[in-house]
LUMLUMDREN-2810 file (N, C-alpha, C; in Angstrom, 1 decimal):
<atoms>
<atom><aa>M</aa><ch>A</ch><at>N</at><xx>60.8</xx><yy>174.5</yy><zz>116.6</zz></atom>
<atom><aa>M</aa><ch>A</ch><at>CA</at><xx>61.1</xx><yy>174.4</yy><zz>115.2</zz></atom>
<atom><aa>M</aa><ch>A</ch><at>C</at><xx>62.3</xx><yy>173.4</yy><zz>115.0</zz></atom>
<atom><aa>T</aa><ch>A</ch><at>N</at><xx>62.1</xx><yy>172.5</yy><zz>114.1</zz></atom>
<atom><aa>T</aa><ch>A</ch><at>CA</at><xx>63.1</xx><yy>171.5</yy><zz>113.9</zz></atom>
<atom><aa>T</aa><ch>A</ch><at>C</at><xx>63.8</xx><yy>171.7</yy><zz>112.5</zz></atom>
<atom><aa>A</aa><ch>A</ch><at>N</at><xx>65.0</xx><yy>171.3</yy><zz>112.4</zz></atom>
<atom><aa>A</aa><ch>A</ch><at>CA</at><xx>65.7</xx><yy>171.4</yy><zz>111.1</zz></atom>
<atom><aa>A</aa><ch>A</ch><at>C</at><xx>65.2</xx><yy>170.4</yy><zz>110.1</zz></atom>
<atom><aa>P</aa><ch>A</ch><at>N</at><xx>65.2</xx><yy>170.7</yy><zz>108.9</zz></atom>
<atom><aa>P</aa><ch>A</ch><at>CA</at><xx>64.8</xx><yy>169.7</yy><zz>107.8</zz></atom>
<atom><aa>P</aa><ch>A</ch><at>C</at><xx>65.8</xx><yy>168.6</yy><zz>107.7</zz></atom>
<atom><aa>L</aa><ch>A</ch><at>N</at><xx>65.3</xx><yy>167.4</yy><zz>107.5</zz></atom>
<atom><aa>L</aa><ch>A</ch><at>CA</at><xx>66.2</xx><yy>166.2</yy><zz>107.2</zz></atom>
<atom><aa>L</aa><ch>A</ch><at>C</at><xx>66.7</xx><yy>166.2</yy><zz>105.9</zz></atom>
<atom><aa>V</aa><ch>A</ch><at>N</at><xx>68.0</xx><yy>165.9</yy><zz>105.7</zz></atom>
<atom><aa>V</aa><ch>A</ch><at>CA</at><xx>68.6</xx><yy>165.9</yy><zz>104.4</zz></atom>
<atom><aa>V</aa><ch>A</ch><at>C</at><xx>69.1</xx><yy>164.4</yy><zz>104.2</zz></atom>
<atom><aa>G</aa><ch>A</ch><at>N</at><xx>68.6</xx><yy>163.9</yy><zz>103.1</zz></atom>
<atom><aa>G</aa><ch>A</ch><at>CA</at><xx>69.1</xx><yy>162.6</yy><zz>102.7</zz></atom>
<atom><aa>G</aa><ch>A</ch><at>C</at><xx>68.3</xx><yy>161.5</yy><zz>103.4</zz></atom>
<atom><aa>P</aa><ch>A</ch><at>N</at><xx>68.5</xx><yy>160.2</yy><zz>103.0</zz></atom>
<atom><aa>P</aa><ch>A</ch><at>CA</at><xx>67.7</xx><yy>159.1</yy><zz>103.6</zz></atom>
<atom><aa>P</aa><ch>A</ch><at>C</at><xx>68.2</xx><yy>158.9</yy><zz>105.0</zz></atom>
<atom><aa>Q</aa><ch>A</ch><at>N</at><xx>67.2</xx><yy>158.5</yy><zz>105.8</zz></atom>
<atom><aa>Q</aa><ch>A</ch><at>CA</at><xx>67.5</xx><yy>158.2</yy><zz>107.2</zz></atom>
<atom><aa>Q</aa><ch>A</ch><at>C</at><xx>67.5</xx><yy>156.6</yy><zz>107.4</zz></atom>
<atom><aa>E</aa><ch>A</ch><at>N</at><xx>68.5</xx><yy>156.1</yy><zz>108.1</zz></atom>
<atom><aa>E</aa><ch>A</ch><at>CA</at><xx>68.5</xx><yy>154.7</yy><zz>108.3</zz></atom>
<atom><aa>E</aa><ch>A</ch><at>C</at><xx>68.1</xx><yy>154.3</yy><zz>109.7</zz></atom>
<atom><aa>P</aa><ch>A</ch><at>N</at><xx>67.5</xx><yy>153.2</yy><zz>110.0</zz></atom>
<atom><aa>P</aa><ch>A</ch><at>CA</at><xx>67.1</xx><yy>152.9</yy><zz>111.3</zz></atom>
<atom><aa>P</aa><ch>A</ch><at>C</at><xx>68.3</xx><yy>152.9</yy><zz>112.3</zz></atom>
<atom><aa>L</aa><ch>A</ch><at>N</at><xx>67.9</xx><yy>153.1</yy><zz>113.5</zz></atom>
<atom><aa>L</aa><ch>A</ch><at>CA</at><xx>69.0</xx><yy>153.2</yy><zz>114.6</zz></atom>
<atom><aa>L</aa><ch>A</ch><at>C</at><xx>69.7</xx><yy>152.0</yy><zz>114.8</zz></atom>
<atom><aa>L</aa><ch>A</ch><at>N</at><xx>69.1</xx><yy>150.8</yy><zz>114.7</zz></atom>
<atom><aa>L</aa><ch>A</ch><at>CA</at><xx>69.8</xx><yy>149.5</yy><zz>114.9</zz></atom>
<atom><aa>L</aa><ch>A</ch><at>C</at><xx>70.7</xx><yy>149.3</yy><zz>113.8</zz></atom>
<atom><aa>A</aa><ch>A</ch><at>N</at><xx>70.3</xx><yy>149.6</yy><zz>112.6</zz></atom>
<atom><aa>A</aa><ch>A</ch><at>CA</at><xx>71.2</xx><yy>149.5</yy><zz>111.4</zz></atom>
<atom><aa>A</aa><ch>A</ch><at>C</at><xx>72.5</xx><yy>150.4</yy><zz>111.5</zz></atom>
<atom><aa>T</aa><ch>A</ch><at>N</at><xx>72.3</xx><yy>151.5</yy><zz>112.1</zz></atom>
<atom><aa>T</aa><ch>A</ch><at>CA</at><xx>73.5</xx><yy>152.4</yy><zz>112.4</zz></atom>
<atom><aa>T</aa><ch>A</ch><at>C</at><xx>74.4</xx><yy>151.8</yy><zz>113.3</zz></atom>
<atom><aa>F</aa><ch>A</ch><at>N</at><xx>73.9</xx><yy>151.2</yy><zz>114.4</zz></atom>
<atom><aa>F</aa><ch>A</ch><at>CA</at><xx>74.7</xx><yy>150.6</yy><zz>115.4</zz></atom>
<atom><aa>F</aa><ch>A</ch><at>C</at><xx>75.5</xx><yy>149.4</yy><zz>114.8</zz></atom>
<atom><aa>K</aa><ch>A</ch><at>N</at><xx>74.8</xx><yy>148.6</yy><zz>114.0</zz></atom>
<atom><aa>K</aa><ch>A</ch><at>CA</at><xx>75.4</xx><yy>147.4</yy><zz>113.5</zz></atom>
<atom><aa>K</aa><ch>A</ch><at>C</at><xx>76.5</xx><yy>147.8</yy><zz>112.5</zz></atom>
<atom><aa>R</aa><ch>A</ch><at>N</at><xx>76.2</xx><yy>148.8</yy><zz>111.7</zz></atom>
<atom><aa>R</aa><ch>A</ch><at>CA</at><xx>77.2</xx><yy>149.3</yy><zz>110.7</zz></atom>
<atom><aa>R</aa><ch>A</ch><at>C</at><xx>78.5</xx><yy>149.8</yy><zz>111.4</zz></atom>
<atom><aa>R</aa><ch>A</ch><at>N</at><xx>78.3</xx><yy>150.6</yy><zz>112.5</zz></atom>
<atom><aa>R</aa><ch>A</ch><at>CA</at><xx>79.4</xx><yy>151.1</yy><zz>113.2</zz></atom>
<atom><aa>R</aa><ch>A</ch><at>C</at><xx>80.1</xx><yy>150.1</yy><zz>114.0</zz></atom>
<atom><aa>K</aa><ch>A</ch><at>N</at><xx>79.4</xx><yy>149.1</yy><zz>114.5</zz></atom>
<atom><aa>K</aa><ch>A</ch><at>CA</at><xx>80.1</xx><yy>148.0</yy><zz>115.2</zz></atom>
<atom><aa>K</aa><ch>A</ch><at>C</at><xx>80.9</xx><yy>147.1</yy><zz>114.3</zz></atom>
<atom><aa>L</aa><ch>A</ch><at>N</at><xx>80.5</xx><yy>146.9</yy><zz>113.1</zz></atom>
<atom><aa>L</aa><ch>A</ch><at>CA</at><xx>81.3</xx><yy>146.1</yy><zz>112.2</zz></atom>
<atom><aa>L</aa><ch>A</ch><at>C</at><xx>82.4</xx><yy>147.0</yy><zz>111.6</zz></atom>
<atom><aa>A</aa><ch>A</ch><at>N</at><xx>82.3</xx><yy>148.3</yy><zz>111.5</zz></atom>
<atom><aa>A</aa><ch>A</ch><at>CA</at><xx>83.4</xx><yy>149.1</yy><zz>111.2</zz></atom>
<atom><aa>A</aa><ch>A</ch><at>C</at><xx>84.6</xx><yy>149.1</yy><zz>112.2</zz></atom>
<atom><aa>L</aa><ch>A</ch><at>N</at><xx>84.2</xx><yy>149.1</yy><zz>113.5</zz></atom>
<atom><aa>L</aa><ch>A</ch><at>CA</at><xx>85.1</xx><yy>149.1</yy><zz>114.6</zz></atom>
<atom><aa>L</aa><ch>A</ch><at>C</at><xx>85.8</xx><yy>147.7</yy><zz>114.5</zz></atom>
<atom><aa>F</aa><ch>A</ch><at>N</at><xx>85.0</xx><yy>146.7</yy><zz>114.3</zz></atom>
<atom><aa>F</aa><ch>A</ch><at>CA</at><xx>85.6</xx><yy>145.3</yy><zz>114.3</zz></atom>
<atom><aa>F</aa><ch>A</ch><at>C</at><xx>86.7</xx><yy>145.2</yy><zz>113.2</zz></atom>
<atom><aa>G</aa><ch>A</ch><at>N</at><xx>86.3</xx><yy>145.7</yy><zz>112.0</zz></atom>
<atom><aa>G</aa><ch>A</ch><at>CA</at><xx>87.3</xx><yy>145.7</yy><zz>110.9</zz></atom>
<atom><aa>G</aa><ch>A</ch><at>C</at><xx>88.5</xx><yy>146.5</yy><zz>111.2</zz></atom>
<atom><aa>H</aa><ch>A</ch><at>N</at><xx>88.3</xx><yy>147.7</yy><zz>111.8</zz></atom>
<atom><aa>H</aa><ch>A</ch><at>CA</at><xx>89.4</xx><yy>148.5</yy><zz>112.2</zz></atom>
<atom><aa>H</aa><ch>A</ch><at>C</at><xx>90.4</xx><yy>147.8</yy><zz>113.2</zz></atom>
<atom><aa>V</aa><ch>A</ch><at>N</at><xx>89.8</xx><yy>147.2</yy><zz>114.2</zz></atom>
<atom><aa>V</aa><ch>A</ch><at>CA</at><xx>90.6</xx><yy>146.5</yy><zz>115.2</zz></atom>
<atom><aa>V</aa><ch>A</ch><at>C</at><xx>91.3</xx><yy>145.3</yy><zz>114.7</zz></atom>
<atom><aa>T</aa><ch>A</ch><at>N</at><xx>90.7</xx><yy>144.5</yy><zz>113.8</zz></atom>
<atom><aa>T</aa><ch>A</ch><at>CA</at><xx>91.3</xx><yy>143.4</yy><zz>113.3</zz></atom>
<atom><aa>T</aa><ch>A</ch><at>C</at><xx>92.5</xx><yy>143.6</yy><zz>112.4</zz></atom>
<atom><aa>R</aa><ch>A</ch><at>N</at><xx>92.5</xx><yy>144.9</yy><zz>111.8</zz></atom>
<atom><aa>R</aa><ch>A</ch><at>CA</at><xx>93.6</xx><yy>145.2</yy><zz>110.9</zz></atom>
<atom><aa>R</aa><ch>A</ch><at>C</at><xx>94.8</xx><yy>145.6</yy><zz>111.6</zz></atom>
<atom><aa>H</aa><ch>A</ch><at>N</at><xx>94.8</xx><yy>145.8</yy><zz>113.0</zz></atom>
<atom><aa>H</aa><ch>A</ch><at>CA</at><xx>95.9</xx><yy>146.4</yy><zz>113.7</zz></atom>
<atom><aa>H</aa><ch>A</ch><at>C</at><xx>96.2</xx><yy>145.3</yy><zz>114.9</zz></atom>
<atom><aa>D</aa><ch>A</ch><at>N</at><xx>97.4</xx><yy>145.3</yy><zz>115.2</zz></atom>
<atom><aa>D</aa><ch>A</ch><at>CA</at><xx>97.9</xx><yy>144.5</yy><zz>116.3</zz></atom>
<atom><aa>D</aa><ch>A</ch><at>C</at><xx>97.8</xx><yy>145.3</yy><zz>117.6</zz></atom>
<atom><aa>S</aa><ch>A</ch><at>N</at><xx>96.9</xx><yy>144.9</yy><zz>118.5</zz></atom>
<atom><aa>S</aa><ch>A</ch><at>CA</at><xx>96.6</xx><yy>145.7</yy><zz>119.7</zz></atom>
<atom><aa>S</aa><ch>A</ch><at>C</at><xx>96.1</xx><yy>144.8</yy><zz>120.8</zz></atom>
<atom><aa>L</aa><ch>A</ch><at>N</at><xx>96.1</xx><yy>145.3</yy><zz>122.0</zz></atom>
<atom><aa>L</aa><ch>A</ch><at>CA</at><xx>95.6</xx><yy>144.6</yy><zz>123.1</zz></atom>
<atom><aa>L</aa><ch>A</ch><at>C</at><xx>94.1</xx><yy>144.3</yy><zz>122.9</zz></atom>
<atom><aa>F</aa><ch>A</ch><at>N</at><xx>93.4</xx><yy>145.3</yy><zz>122.4</zz></atom>
<atom><aa>F</aa><ch>A</ch><at>CA</at><xx>91.9</xx><yy>145.2</yy><zz>122.2</zz></atom>
<atom><aa>F</aa><ch>A</ch><at>C</at><xx>91.7</xx><yy>144.0</yy><zz>121.2</zz></atom>
<atom><aa>K</aa><ch>A</ch><at>N</at><xx>92.5</xx><yy>143.8</yy><zz>120.2</zz></atom>
<atom><aa>K</aa><ch>A</ch><at>CA</at><xx>92.3</xx><yy>142.7</yy><zz>119.2</zz></atom>
<atom><aa>K</aa><ch>A</ch><at>C</at><xx>92.6</xx><yy>141.3</yy><zz>120.0</zz></atom>
<atom><aa>T</aa><ch>A</ch><at>N</at><xx>93.6</xx><yy>141.3</yy><zz>120.8</zz></atom>
<atom><aa>T</aa><ch>A</ch><at>CA</at><xx>93.9</xx><yy>140.1</yy><zz>121.6</zz></atom>
<atom><aa>T</aa><ch>A</ch><at>C</at><xx>92.8</xx><yy>139.7</yy><zz>122.5</zz></atom>
<atom><aa>V</aa><ch>A</ch><at>N</at><xx>92.2</xx><yy>140.7</yy><zz>123.1</zz></atom>
<atom><aa>V</aa><ch>A</ch><at>CA</at><xx>91.0</xx><yy>140.5</yy><zz>124.1</zz></atom>
<atom><aa>V</aa><ch>A</ch><at>C</at><xx>89.8</xx><yy>140.1</yy><zz>123.3</zz></atom>
<atom><aa>L</aa><ch>A</ch><at>N</at><xx>89.6</xx><yy>140.7</yy><zz>122.1</zz></atom>
<atom><aa>L</aa><ch>A</ch><at>CA</at><xx>88.4</xx><yy>140.4</yy><zz>121.3</zz></atom>
<atom><aa>L</aa><ch>A</ch><at>C</at><xx>88.4</xx><yy>139.1</yy><zz>120.7</zz></atom>
<atom><aa>H</aa><ch>A</ch><at>N</at><xx>89.6</xx><yy>138.6</yy><zz>120.3</zz></atom>
<atom><aa>H</aa><ch>A</ch><at>CA</at><xx>89.7</xx><yy>137.2</yy><zz>119.7</zz></atom>
<atom><aa>H</aa><ch>A</ch><at>C</at><xx>90.0</xx><yy>136.2</yy><zz>120.8</zz></atom>
<atom><aa>G</aa><ch>A</ch><at>N</at><xx>90.5</xx><yy>136.6</yy><zz>121.9</zz></atom>
<atom><aa>G</aa><ch>A</ch><at>CA</at><xx>90.8</xx><yy>135.7</yy><zz>123.1</zz></atom>
<atom><aa>G</aa><ch>A</ch><at>C</at><xx>92.0</xx><yy>134.8</yy><zz>122.8</zz></atom>
<atom><aa>T</aa><ch>A</ch><at>N</at><xx>93.0</xx><yy>135.3</yy><zz>122.0</zz></atom>
<atom><aa>T</aa><ch>A</ch><at>CA</at><xx>94.1</xx><yy>134.5</yy><zz>121.7</zz></atom>
<atom><aa>T</aa><ch>A</ch><at>C</at><xx>95.3</xx><yy>135.1</yy><zz>122.3</zz></atom>
<atom><aa>L</aa><ch>A</ch><at>N</at><xx>96.3</xx><yy>134.2</yy><zz>122.7</zz></atom>
<atom><aa>L</aa><ch>A</ch><at>CA</at><xx>97.5</xx><yy>134.6</yy><zz>123.2</zz></atom>
<atom><aa>L</aa><ch>A</ch><at>C</at><xx>98.6</xx><yy>134.0</yy><zz>122.4</zz></atom>
<atom><aa>K</aa><ch>A</ch><at>N</at><xx>99.8</xx><yy>134.7</yy><zz>122.3</zz></atom>
<atom><aa>K</aa><ch>A</ch><at>CA</at><xx>101.0</xx><yy>134.1</yy><zz>121.7</zz></atom>
<atom><aa>K</aa><ch>A</ch><at>C</at><xx>101.7</xx><yy>133.2</yy><zz>122.7</zz></atom>
<atom><aa>R</aa><ch>A</ch><at>N</at><xx>101.7</xx><yy>131.9</yy><zz>122.3</zz></atom>
<atom><aa>R</aa><ch>A</ch><at>CA</at><xx>102.3</xx><yy>131.0</yy><zz>123.3</zz></atom>
<atom><aa>R</aa><ch>A</ch><at>C</at><xx>103.6</xx><yy>130.5</yy><zz>122.7</zz></atom>
<atom><aa>E</aa><ch>A</ch><at>N</at><xx>104.6</xx><yy>130.4</yy><zz>123.6</zz></atom>
<atom><aa>E</aa><ch>A</ch><at>CA</at><xx>105.8</xx><yy>129.9</yy><zz>123.3</zz></atom>
<atom><aa>E</aa><ch>A</ch><at>C</at><xx>105.9</xx><yy>128.4</yy><zz>123.5</zz></atom>
<atom><aa>R</aa><ch>A</ch><at>N</at><xx>106.6</xx><yy>127.7</yy><zz>122.7</zz></atom>
<atom><aa>R</aa><ch>A</ch><at>CA</at><xx>106.6</xx><yy>126.2</yy><zz>122.9</zz></atom>
<atom><aa>R</aa><ch>A</ch><at>C</at><xx>107.3</xx><yy>125.9</yy><zz>124.3</zz></atom>
<atom><aa>S</aa><ch>A</ch><at>N</at><xx>106.8</xx><yy>125.0</yy><zz>125.0</zz></atom>
<atom><aa>S</aa><ch>A</ch><at>CA</at><xx>107.3</xx><yy>124.6</yy><zz>126.3</zz></atom>
<atom><aa>S</aa><ch>A</ch><at>C</at><xx>108.6</xx><yy>123.8</yy><zz>126.0</zz></atom>
<atom><aa>P</aa><ch>A</ch><at>N</at><xx>109.5</xx><yy>124.0</yy><zz>126.9</zz></atom>
<atom><aa>P</aa><ch>A</ch><at>CA</at><xx>110.8</xx><yy>123.2</yy><zz>126.7</zz></atom>
<atom><aa>P</aa><ch>A</ch><at>C</at><xx>110.6</xx><yy>121.8</yy><zz>126.7</zz></atom>
<atom><aa>S</aa><ch>A</ch><at>N</at><xx>111.0</xx><yy>121.0</yy><zz>125.8</zz></atom>
<atom><aa>S</aa><ch>A</ch><at>CA</at><xx>111.0</xx><yy>119.7</yy><zz>125.7</zz></atom>
<atom><aa>S</aa><ch>A</ch><at>C</at><xx>112.1</xx><yy>118.9</yy><zz>126.4</zz></atom>
<atom><aa>R</aa><ch>A</ch><at>N</at><xx>111.9</xx><yy>117.7</yy><zz>126.7</zz></atom>
<atom><aa>R</aa><ch>A</ch><at>CA</at><xx>113.0</xx><yy>116.9</yy><zz>127.4</zz></atom>
<atom><aa>R</aa><ch>A</ch><at>C</at><xx>114.1</xx><yy>116.7</yy><zz>126.3</zz></atom>
<atom><aa>P</aa><ch>A</ch><at>N</at><xx>115.3</xx><yy>116.8</yy><zz>126.8</zz></atom>
<atom><aa>P</aa><ch>A</ch><at>CA</at><xx>116.4</xx><yy>116.5</yy><zz>125.9</zz></atom>
<atom><aa>P</aa><ch>A</ch><at>C</at><xx>116.4</xx><yy>115.1</yy><zz>125.4</zz></atom>
<atom><aa>S</aa><ch>A</ch><at>N</at><xx>116.8</xx><yy>114.8</yy><zz>124.1</zz></atom>
<atom><aa>S</aa><ch>A</ch><at>CA</at><xx>116.9</xx><yy>113.6</yy><zz>123.7</zz></atom>
<atom><aa>S</aa><ch>A</ch><at>C</at><xx>118.0</xx><yy>112.7</yy><zz>124.3</zz></atom>
<atom><aa>E</aa><ch>A</ch><at>N</at><xx>117.9</xx><yy>111.4</yy><zz>124.4</zz></atom>
<atom><aa>E</aa><ch>A</ch><at>CA</at><xx>118.9</xx><yy>110.7</yy><zz>125.1</zz></atom>
<atom><aa>E</aa><ch>A</ch><at>C</at><xx>119.7</xx><yy>109.9</yy><zz>124.1</zz></atom>
</atoms>
C-alpha cells in the first residue's frame, strides 16, 4: 500500500538542478574555502617591486 501523493510532482532532474543552484547561491554569498575552490580564485598579494633609483 502506498501513500497518496500530495501536490504536483517535479521530475527528478529538475529537483537536482534546483537544489544545485540553491547550493551555489548559498556558497557564493558567504566567504568560505568551498567558494574559493568552486571559483578557483586566490587572493594574491602584490609581489615586491624593485626600489626606484
